[in-house]
Phi, psi and omega in degrees: 000136175260123176237131182251131174251123173249113179253133187242325192283160179300163176291331183219146186115321166234169180249019177294313178297316178299319182286322172304317180294318174302313177300318172302321182287319181295321175298311180291330181286319190259354184228105178301150168082012181280142175246101190249125173237136184240125174247125185260122177226176182052218174298346182284351173300333176296343180289338182270005185287131183284154171086015181299131174234121181242156180306150173303133183090358180248145183296152181233112182294326179300316181292320185294318175288327173303318174300318175301311180299324181290339178265015177069026169282159179268127180234114188244146177241132168309120179291323175293319175295317174309312185295316180298340182249008179068022185260123187255153181311320186284354172275348183276156178289149182302133174107340172263153182215162182290144180221198187211165175297328169303313179294321177292326179292319174299316181293328173303302186297328184278334190293140166284324181222137175242128182240125180245130179239000000 
């Protein structure tokens, strides 16, 4: 089954992106053969920035996204949203990449389920 997660909120300050990533991770962990794509748009693109430092005991979205990548999820970032925030490809964690609205459209059409956070 193909599941597309579209995440919009900033990595910290709200828990919507955190909860979307948690659900994607749980889906990959507990159900073999899942094809998961996570598309970060708006302020959520900042979640893929490398080098995040969070206080002890606080979740770290960089580490959580690395876990998704280790489980073979696809991690895409809206290029327009990256540009608006001055975020460059070389600042991102390894394994994720710049994408486009066209690619999001194709991923939406290919998905069996689309979840938006």
